[in-house]
C-alpha positions in Angstrom: 63.8 31.5 40.0 63.7 30.9 36.1 67.2 29.9 36.7 66.4 27.4 38.9 63.6 25.4 37.6 64.8 24.2 34.0 68.3 22.4 36.7 66.4 20.0 37.7 66.4 18.7 34.0 70.1 17.9 35.5 69.7 16.8 38.6 67.3 14.7 39.2 68.5 12.0 36.6 72.5 12.7 38.6 70.4 11.7 41.6 71.0 8.0 40.6 74.4 8.2 40.5 73.7 6.7 44.2 72.8 3.5 43.1 74.8 3.2 40.3 78.3 3.9 43.2 76.2 1.6 45.5 76.0 -1.0 43.2 79.8 -1.0 41.7 80.5 0.3 45.0 79.0 -2.3 46.8 78.1 -5.7 45.1 78.1 -7.6 48.1 74.8 -5.5 49.6 73.2 -5.1 45.8 73.7 -8.9 45.3 71.7 -9.4 49.0 67.9 -7.8 47.1 67.5 -10.6 45.1 65.6 -13.1 45.9 66.8 -16.9 45.8 64.9 -18.3 42.8 67.0 -16.1 41.0 70.6 -17.6 39.5 73.2 -14.9 39.9 72.9 -12.9 42.6 76.3 -10.4 41.7 75.3 -10.9 37.9 71.5 -8.7 38.7 73.0 -5.5 41.0 75.5 -5.5 38.5 73.4 -5.6 35.4 70.6 -3.1 37.4 73.1 -0.6 38.2 74.5 -0.4 33.9 70.6 -0.1 33.3 70.5 2.5 36.1 73.6 4.4 34.2 72.0 4.1 30.9 69.4 6.1 32.0 71.4 8.4 33.3 72.7 8.5 30.5 70.8 9.4 28.3 68.4 11.3 30.4 71.8 13.5 29.6 72.4 13.7 26.0 68.1 13.3 25.3 67.8 11.1 23.6 65.9 8.5 24.4 64.5 9.7 26.9 61.0 9.2 27.9 61.8 5.3 27.3 64.5 5.5 29.2 61.9 7.4 32.0 59.0 4.7 31.0 61.3 2.1 31.4 63.1 3.0 34.1 59.2 3.2 36.3 58.4 0.0 35.1 61.7 -1.6 37.0 61.4 0.3 39.7 58.0 -1.4 39.5 59.2 -4.4 39.1 61.4 -4.4 42.3 58.8 -3.1 44.8 56.7 -6.7 43.9 59.5 -9.3 43.1 61.6 -7.1 46.0 60.5 -5.9 48.6 56.5 -6.3 48.7 57.8 -10.0 50.3 60.3 -8.3 51.9 57.7 -6.1 53.7 56.2 -7.9 56.3 59.7 -9.6 58.3 61.9 -6.1 57.4 60.8 -1.9 58.3 63.6 -1.2 56.0 62.0 -2.7 52.9 58.3 -1.5 53.8 59.6 1.7 53.5 61.9 0.9 50.1 57.9 -0.4 49.1 57.2 4.0 49.8 60.4 5.1 48.6 60.2 3.9 44.8 56.6 4.5 44.7 57.9 7.8 44.9 60.5 7.3 42.9 58.2 5.9 40.3 55.8 9.3 40.2 58.4 11.1 40.1 60.2 9.5 36.9 56.3 9.8 35.0 56.4 12.8 36.1 59.7 13.4 34.3 58.3 11.3 31.4 55.5 13.1 31.2 57.0 16.6 31.6 60.7 16.7 30.9 61.6 14.3 29.0 62.0 16.2 24.9 63.1 13.0 22.1 59.2 11.1 22.5 60.7 9.1 18.5 59.8 5.8 20.1 56.8 6.5 22.6 55.5 8.8 20.7 53.5 11.8 22.2 
């Protein structure tokens, strides 16, 4: 058991690689989620992919990992309110994405509190 539990420190951030692959591999799909009032949907799609990749790298190299997890939690909350919540009344998929993203926010906050080691910016 003591050999398995520490793997979560790597598996959790690496699980976000799927989202990086989707944002760069199928940019039109990611861009379709960008609200119509925001210009340049492909830019926002690629920016999201870069932000997620930066989170992963930060966690793996243990530099600014607490800050990265907190910022990623805020970003996912923004996605809930800006993308999924307005579309949830008309899309069952978006309604489900709200709950999935809330679980991700919770996991990111748990990671920031109990796993992240670099507290230079955020503190204890």
